[in-house]
C-alpha positions as CSV (number, residue, x, y, z in Angstrom):
1,X,-2.5,6.3,54.8
2,X,-4.9,4.6,52.4
3,X,-6.7,6.5,49.7
4,X,-10.1,6.5,51.5
5,X,-8.9,8.9,54.2
6,X,-7.8,11.4,51.6
7,X,-11.0,11.0,49.6
8,X,-13.1,11.7,52.7
9,X,-11.1,14.9,53.4
10,X,-11.9,16.1,49.9
11,X,-15.5,15.0,50.1
12,X,-16.0,16.9,53.4
13,X,-14.7,20.1,51.8
14,X,-17.4,19.6,49.1
15,X,-20.2,18.5,51.3
16,X,-19.8,20.9,54.2
17,X,-20.6,24.1,52.2
18,X,-23.8,22.4,51.0
19,X,-24.8,21.5,54.5
20,X,-24.1,25.0,55.7
21,X,-26.5,26.3,52.9
22,X,-29.2,23.8,53.8
23,X,-29.0,24.1,57.6
24,X,-28.3,27.7,58.5
25,X,-28.4,27.8,62.3
26,X,-25.3,28.0,64.5
27,X,-26.3,24.6,66.0
28,X,-26.2,23.1,62.5
29,X,-22.8,24.6,61.9
30,X,-21.5,23.2,65.2
31,X,-22.8,19.8,64.2
32,X,-21.1,20.0,60.8
33,X,-17.8,20.7,62.5
34,X,-18.5,17.8,64.9
35,X,-19.3,15.5,62.0
36,X,-16.0,16.2,60.4
37,X,-14.1,15.6,63.7
38,X,-16.1,12.3,64.3
39,X,-15.7,10.9,60.8
40,X,-12.4,12.0,59.2
41,X,-9.2,10.2,60.0
42,X,-6.4,11.9,61.9
43,X,-3.9,9.8,59.9
44,X,-5.0,11.1,56.5
45,X,-3.0,13.8,54.7
46,X,-2.6,15.2,51.2
47,X,0.4,17.2,50.1
48,X,-0.8,20.5,48.4
49,X,1.8,22.5,46.5
50,X,2.5,25.8,48.2
51,X,0.2,25.1,51.1
52,X,0.4,23.1,54.4
53,X,-0.6,19.5,54.1
54,X,-4.4,19.0,53.9
55,X,-5.3,17.2,57.1
56,X,-8.4,16.7,59.2
57,X,-8.3,20.1,60.9
58,X,-7.7,22.0,57.7
59,X,-10.5,20.2,55.9
60,X,-13.0,21.0,58.6
61,X,-12.0,24.7,58.5
62,X,-12.0,24.9,54.7
63,X,-15.4,23.3,54.4
64,X,-17.1,25.5,56.9
65,X,-15.3,28.7,55.8
66,X,-16.3,28.1,52.2
67,X,-19.9,27.4,53.2
68,X,-20.2,30.6,55.3
69,X,-18.5,32.8,52.6
70,X,-20.8,31.4,49.8
71,X,-24.1,30.9,51.6
72,X,-24.0,32.8,54.9
73,X,-22.4,36.1,53.8
74,X,-25.2,37.8,55.7
75,X,-23.4,37.0,59.0
76,X,-20.3,38.8,57.8
77,X,-22.1,42.1,57.1
78,X,-21.6,44.6,59.8
79,X,-18.9,42.7,61.6
80,X,-16.0,44.7,62.9
81,X,-12.8,43.7,64.7
82,X,-13.0,44.8,68.3
83,X,-10.4,45.2,71.0
84,X,-11.3,41.9,72.4
85,X,-10.1,40.2,69.2
86,X,-6.6,41.5,69.8
87,X,-5.6,38.3,71.6
88,X,-6.9,36.1,68.8
89,X,-5.0,38.2,66.3
90,X,-1.8,37.9,68.4
91,X,-2.2,34.1,68.5
92,X,-2.7,33.9,64.8
93,X,0.3,36.1,63.9
94,X,2.6,34.9,66.7
95,X,4.1,32.1,64.6
96,X,5.0,34.6,61.9
97,X,6.6,37.0,64.4
98,X,8.6,34.0,65.8
99,X,9.8,33.0,62.3
100,X,11.0,36.6,61.6
101,X,12.6,36.9,65.0
102,X,14.6,33.7,64.4
103,X,15.6,34.6,60.9
104,X,13.6,31.8,59.3
105,X,12.4,34.0,56.4
106,X,9.2,35.5,55.1
107,X,7.9,32.4,53.4
108,X,8.2,30.4,56.7
109,X,6.4,33.2,58.5
110,X,3.5,33.3,56.1
111,X,3.2,29.5,56.1
112,X,3.0,29.4,59.9
113,X,0.4,32.2,60.0
114,X,-1.6,30.4,57.4
115,X,-1.7,27.3,59.6
116,X,-2.8,29.2,62.7
117,X,-5.4,31.1,60.7
118,X,-7.2,27.9,59.6
119,X,-6.6,25.8,62.7
120,X,-7.6,28.5,65.2
121,X,-8.7,31.7,63.5
122,X,-11.5,30.3,61.3
123,X,-13.5,28.6,64.1
124,X,-12.9,31.5,66.5
125,X,-14.2,34.1,64.1
126,X,-17.1,31.9,63.1
127,X,-18.2,32.2,66.7
128,X,-17.7,36.0,66.4
129,X,-19.8,36.5,63.3
130,X,-22.5,33.8,63.7
131,X,-23.6,34.8,67.2
132,X,-26.2,37.5,67.2
133,X,-28.2,36.9,70.4
134,X,-28.4,34.9,73.6
135,X,-30.5,32.4,71.7
136,X,-27.6,31.9,69.3
137,X,-25.2,31.3,72.3
138,X,-27.6,28.7,73.6
139,X,-27.7,27.1,70.2
140,X,-23.9,27.0,70.2
141,X,-23.9,25.3,73.6
142,X,-26.5,22.8,72.4
143,X,-24.2,22.1,69.5
144,X,-21.5,21.1,71.9
145,X,-23.9,19.0,73.9
146,X,-25.3,17.2,70.8
147,X,-21.7,16.5,69.6
148,X,-21.1,14.6,72.9
149,X,-24.5,12.8,72.6
150,X,-23.6,11.6,69.1
151,X,-20.2,10.4,70.3
152,X,-21.6,8.7,73.4
153,X,-23.0,5.5,71.8
154,X,-19.8,5.1,69.7
155,X,-17.8,5.3,72.9
156,X,-20.0,2.6,74.5
157,X,-19.5,0.4,71.5
158,X,-15.7,0.7,71.6
159,X,-15.6,0.2,75.4
160,X,-17.5,-3.1,74.8
161,X,-15.7,-4.3,71.7
162,X,-12.3,-2.4,72.0
163,X,-11.4,0.6,69.8
164,X,-12.0,-0.7,66.3
165,X,-14.0,2.0,64.4
166,X,-11.0,3.5,62.8
167,X,-9.7,0.1,61.7
168,X,-13.1,-0.9,60.4
169,X,-13.4,2.3,58.2
170,X,-9.8,3.1,57.3
171,X,-8.1,-0.3,57.7
172,X,-5.6,0.6,60.4
173,X,-5.5,1.8,64.0
174,X,-4.6,5.4,64.4
175,X,-2.4,4.8,67.4
176,X,-0.6,1.8,69.1
177,X,-3.3,-0.5,70.4
178,X,-1.7,-0.9,73.8
179,X,-2.6,2.7,74.5
180,X,-6.3,1.9,74.6
181,X,-6.0,-0.2,77.7
182,X,-6.7,1.7,80.9
183,X,-7.9,0.7,84.4
184,X,-8.9,-2.8,83.5
185,X,-10.8,-2.0,80.3
186,X,-10.7,-0.3,76.9
187,X,-10.5,3.5,76.4
188,X,-12.4,4.5,73.3
189,X,-10.6,6.4,70.5
190,X,-13.3,6.7,67.8
191,X,-11.8,8.8,64.9
192,X,-9.7,10.9,67.3
193,X,-5.9,11.0,67.7
194,X,-6.0,9.5,71.2
195,X,-8.3,8.3,73.9
196,X,-7.5,11.4,75.9
197,X,-9.0,13.6,73.2
198,X,-12.2,11.5,73.3
199,X,-12.3,12.0,77.1
200,X,-11.9,15.7,76.8
201,X,-14.6,15.9,74.1
202,X,-17.0,14.0,76.3
203,X,-16.1,16.0,79.4
204,X,-16.8,19.3,77.7
205,X,-20.2,18.1,76.4
206,X,-21.0,16.7,79.9
207,X,-20.3,20.0,81.6
208,X,-22.9,21.7,79.3
209,X,-25.4,18.9,80.1
210,X,-24.8,19.2,83.8
211,X,-25.3,22.9,83.8
212,X,-28.5,22.6,81.7
213,X,-29.7,20.0,84.2
214,X,-29.1,22.4,87.1
215,X,-30.8,25.4,85.5
216,X,-33.5,23.9,83.2
217,X,-33.9,20.3,84.4
218,X,-37.4,19.8,82.9
219,X,-36.5,21.1,79.5
220,X,-35.5,18.8,76.7
221,X,-32.8,18.6,74.0
222,X,-33.5,16.0,71.2
223,X,-36.7,15.2,73.1
224,X,-34.7,13.9,76.1
225,X,-34.9,15.7,79.5
226,X,-31.7,17.5,80.5
227,X,-31.5,15.6,83.8
228,X,-31.5,12.3,81.9
229,X,-28.9,13.6,79.4
230,X,-26.6,14.7,82.2
231,X,-26.8,11.3,83.9
232,X,-26.1,9.4,80.7
233,X,-23.3,11.7,79.6
234,X,-21.6,11.6,83.0
235,X,-21.7,7.8,83.1
236,X,-20.2,7.6,79.6
237,X,-17.5,10.1,80.4
238,X,-16.5,8.2,83.5
239,X,-16.1,4.9,81.7
240,X,-14.0,6.5,79.0
241,X,-11.3,6.0,81.6
242,X,-9.4,9.3,81.0
243,X,-8.5,10.3,84.5
244,X,-7.4,13.8,83.6
245,X,-10.7,14.6,81.9
246,X,-12.7,13.0,84.7
247,X,-10.8,15.2,87.3
248,X,-11.4,18.3,85.2
249,X,-15.1,17.5,84.8
250,X,-15.6,16.7,88.5
251,X,-13.8,19.9,89.6
252,X,-15.7,22.1,87.1
253,X,-19.2,20.7,87.8
254,X,-18.6,20.8,91.6
255,X,-17.6,24.5,91.2
256,X,-20.7,25.2,89.1
257,X,-22.9,23.5,91.7
258,X,-21.5,25.4,94.6
259,X,-21.8,28.7,92.6
260,X,-25.5,27.9,91.9
261,X,-26.1,27.6,95.6
262,X,-23.8,30.4,96.9
263,X,-23.8,32.8,93.9
264,X,-20.1,33.4,94.6
265,X,-18.8,34.5,91.2
266,X,-15.2,34.2,92.4
267,X,-15.7,30.4,91.9
268,X,-16.2,30.8,88.2
269,X,-13.6,33.4,87.9
270,X,-11.1,31.0,89.5
271,X,-11.7,28.5,86.7
272,X,-10.5,31.0,84.2
273,X,-7.6,32.3,86.3
274,X,-6.3,28.8,87.2
275,X,-5.0,27.8,83.8
276,X,-3.0,31.0,83.0
277,X,-1.9,31.1,86.6
278,X,-0.4,27.6,86.3
279,X,1.2,28.6,83.0
280,X,2.7,31.6,84.6
281,X,4.4,29.9,87.5
282,X,5.6,26.9,85.3
283,X,6.9,29.1,82.5
284,X,8.9,31.1,85.1
285,X,10.2,27.9,86.7
286,X,9.2,29.0,90.2
287,X,7.2,25.9,91.2
288,X,7.0,22.2,90.5
289,X,3.9,19.9,90.8
290,X,6.0,17.0,92.0
291,X,4.0,16.9,95.2
292,X,0.8,16.4,93.2
293,X,2.4,13.4,91.5
294,X,3.3,11.9,94.9
295,X,-0.2,12.3,96.1
296,X,-1.6,10.6,93.0
297,X,0.8,7.7,93.4
298,X,-0.3,7.1,97.0
299,X,-4.0,7.7,96.6
300,X,-5.1,7.0,92.9
301,X,-2.8,5.1,90.5
302,X,1.0,4.7,90.2
303,X,0.8,4.7,86.4
304,X,-1.0,8.0,86.3
305,X,1.6,9.4,88.7
306,X,4.4,8.2,86.4
307,X,2.6,9.9,83.5
308,X,2.5,13.2,85.4
309,X,6.2,12.9,86.3
310,X,6.9,12.5,82.6
311,X,5.1,15.7,81.9
312,X,7.0,17.5,84.7
313,X,10.3,16.4,83.1
314,X,9.0,17.8,79.8
315,X,8.2,21.1,81.5
316,X,11.6,21.3,83.1
317,X,13.7,20.5,80.0
318,X,11.6,22.3,77.4
319,X,10.7,25.2,79.7
320,X,14.4,25.8,80.4
321,X,15.2,26.0,76.7
322,X,12.1,28.2,76.0
323,X,13.3,30.7,78.6
324,X,16.4,31.2,76.5
325,X,14.1,32.7,73.8
326,X,11.4,33.8,76.2
327,X,9.8,36.7,74.2
328,X,9.1,35.2,70.8
329,X,10.2,31.6,71.2
330,X,12.2,29.4,68.8
331,X,9.8,29.3,65.8
332,X,8.8,26.1,64.0
333,X,10.5,23.0,62.8
334,X,11.0,21.6,66.3
335,X,13.7,24.1,67.1
336,X,12.2,24.4,70.6
337,X,12.9,20.7,71.4
338,X,16.0,19.4,73.3
339,X,18.1,16.9,71.4
340,X,21.0,14.6,72.4
341,X,24.3,14.2,70.7
342,X,22.7,11.8,68.2
343,X,20.0,14.2,67.1
344,X,17.3,12.4,69.0
345,X,14.8,14.3,71.1
346,X,15.5,13.7,74.8
347,X,11.8,14.0,75.8
348,X,8.3,14.0,74.2
349,X,6.2,17.1,74.3
350,X,2.4,16.9,75.0
351,X,1.1,20.1,76.5
352,X,-0.3,22.8,74.3
353,X,1.0,25.6,76.6
354,X,4.5,24.2,76.5
355,X,4.4,23.9,72.7
356,X,3.2,27.5,72.5
357,X,5.8,28.7,74.9
358,X,8.6,27.0,73.1
359,X,7.6,27.9,69.6
360,X,6.1,31.4,70.1
361,X,7.3,32.6,73.5
362,X,5.5,34.8,76.0
363,X,4.0,36.7,73.0
364,X,2.2,33.6,71.9
365,X,1.1,32.6,75.4
366,X,-0.5,36.0,76.0
367,X,-2.4,35.6,72.7
368,X,-3.5,32.0,73.3
369,X,-4.8,32.3,76.9
370,X,-6.0,35.9,76.4
371,X,-8.2,34.6,73.6
372,X,-9.5,31.6,75.8
373,X,-9.9,33.3,79.1
374,X,-10.4,37.1,78.9
375,X,-13.9,37.1,77.3
376,X,-15.3,34.9,80.1
377,X,-13.6,37.1,82.7
378,X,-15.2,40.2,81.2
379,X,-18.7,38.5,81.2
380,X,-18.2,37.4,84.8
381,X,-17.2,40.9,85.8
382,X,-20.1,42.6,84.2
383,X,-23.0,40.3,84.8
384,X,-24.5,39.8,88.3
385,X,-24.5,36.3,89.7
386,X,-28.3,36.3,89.8
387,X,-28.5,37.0,86.1
388,X,-25.9,34.3,85.4
389,X,-28.3,31.8,86.9
390,X,-31.2,32.9,84.7
391,X,-32.3,30.2,82.1
392,X,-31.6,32.7,79.3
393,X,-27.9,32.7,80.3
394,X,-27.6,28.9,80.5
395,X,-25.9,28.7,77.1
396,X,-23.3,31.3,78.1
397,X,-22.4,29.6,81.4
398,X,-22.5,26.2,79.7
399,X,-19.9,27.2,77.2
400,X,-17.8,28.8,79.9
401,X,-17.7,25.5,81.8
402,X,-16.8,23.5,78.7
403,X,-14.1,25.9,77.8
404,X,-12.7,25.8,81.3
405,X,-12.3,22.0,80.9
406,X,-10.6,22.5,77.5
407,X,-8.3,25.1,79.0
408,X,-7.3,22.8,81.8
409,X,-6.6,20.0,79.4
410,X,-4.2,22.2,77.5
411,X,-1.9,22.1,80.5
412,X,-1.3,18.4,79.8
413,X,-2.3,17.8,76.2
414,X,-2.6,19.5,72.8
415,X,-6.0,18.2,71.6
416,X,-7.9,21.5,71.4
417,X,-11.3,21.0,69.7
418,X,-12.6,23.4,67.0
419,X,-15.9,23.4,68.8
420,X,-14.2,25.0,71.8
421,X,-12.7,27.7,69.5
422,X,-16.2,28.5,68.2
423,X,-17.3,28.7,71.8
424,X,-14.4,31.1,72.6
425,X,-15.6,33.3,69.7
426,X,-19.1,33.1,71.0
427,X,-18.0,34.3,74.5
428,X,-16.1,37.1,72.9
429,X,-19.2,38.2,71.0
430,X,-21.2,37.9,74.2
431,X,-18.7,40.1,76.1
432,X,-19.0,42.8,73.5
433,X,-22.7,42.7,72.9
434,X,-24.3,41.5,76.1
435,X,-25.4,44.9,77.4
436,X,-27.3,45.5,74.2
437,X,-28.9,42.0,74.3
438,X,-30.2,42.4,77.9
439,X,-33.4,44.3,78.5
440,X,-32.8,47.7,80.0
441,X,-34.5,48.3,83.4
442,X,-37.4,50.6,83.1
443,X,-37.4,53.8,85.3
444,X,-40.0,53.7,88.1
445,X,-43.3,55.3,87.3
446,X,-44.1,58.5,89.2
447,X,-46.7,58.1,91.9
448,X,-50.1,59.5,90.9
449,X,-50.9,62.8,92.5
450,X,-53.8,62.7,94.9
451,X,-56.7,64.8,93.9
452,X,-57.4,67.9,96.1
């Protein structure tokens, strides 16, 4: 990678804390994270003695963490780890447990924990400490929405001119150019690792836009009515040509629309049970989605069906090996992969859940999907459907819908956004604090006594 990519990583670590000091809202912090994700190169890396390589995800976490510690220490006062954070702690420490269980040594365990702490833990706990009210949750959701709105014109540019932004800025393409061609046009890549990641980023933001349009259609964000934002974002996401993201968006928004009409909370609950349910049946090897691949081949696109079959092969081969070390996995260094007699991997690996299962076993899977799903399920259990449809709760439900899309994408890809991790932390804070945020019902006034 050329030197500009490394220079920008270092500059972000310097500039981000200053931005946190100047713009103190949770919306601003979300946009700072988004700025790092939209400008830094995924191909840049700097070797740091004694630490993991400095890459895009580490630079974003370092910059925001330093800014919060130096200039927003007020949000740290009074914070206490709660029971709901157990899943996040399990996920952060799972790589270390796997290293020790596989005899890889203490140094390897500490290094793996360090990586999970900054990739996953920092944005999650930022959502835990920076959220103090329903207004903050709404600001967090608006941050996700604005991140998509900023990316939208860049997507349109690359759809028209082909994915060139990374080459224009950094001098190279971040992935083979043939991967940008889909369905008779270009799939934008921006500064992301893959066009699929762009599609998921846009789908998550569009889900928030659609929910805001359903609940508060006349209100505005960035002086644009929510209904206009939803239409524009939906159009942009569709022409990003990422079929998986489009399917997740359509399913999630349709579920939200039916919930708004029927007030059947089971619909939203099903969004957060579907992902761990799929992981459970596939990790056990009890079911195969081959029938889905056949349906896609007949009704949608043969290439997409072939892509799904490739992922099914991954799940069969890697899942079989993962079950040999089912509790704590195989640890790092690609030990969970399957190799041929020449030392070459027999299949690629794409899905986040499959990587987590192979490396960290069932212990890691419980931590990962407990962190991503349990807070939303607690909120849905405690809050009546009528209240979920109140405008004050629009931010909470908006983040739920975006996170449901990110969770679904983790079944096929490993492009989890730090914005979604902040959202997961925000939902955990909401689950813990919602009862104190909501106004308590007043007891009925006694009827006045009639005068004799």
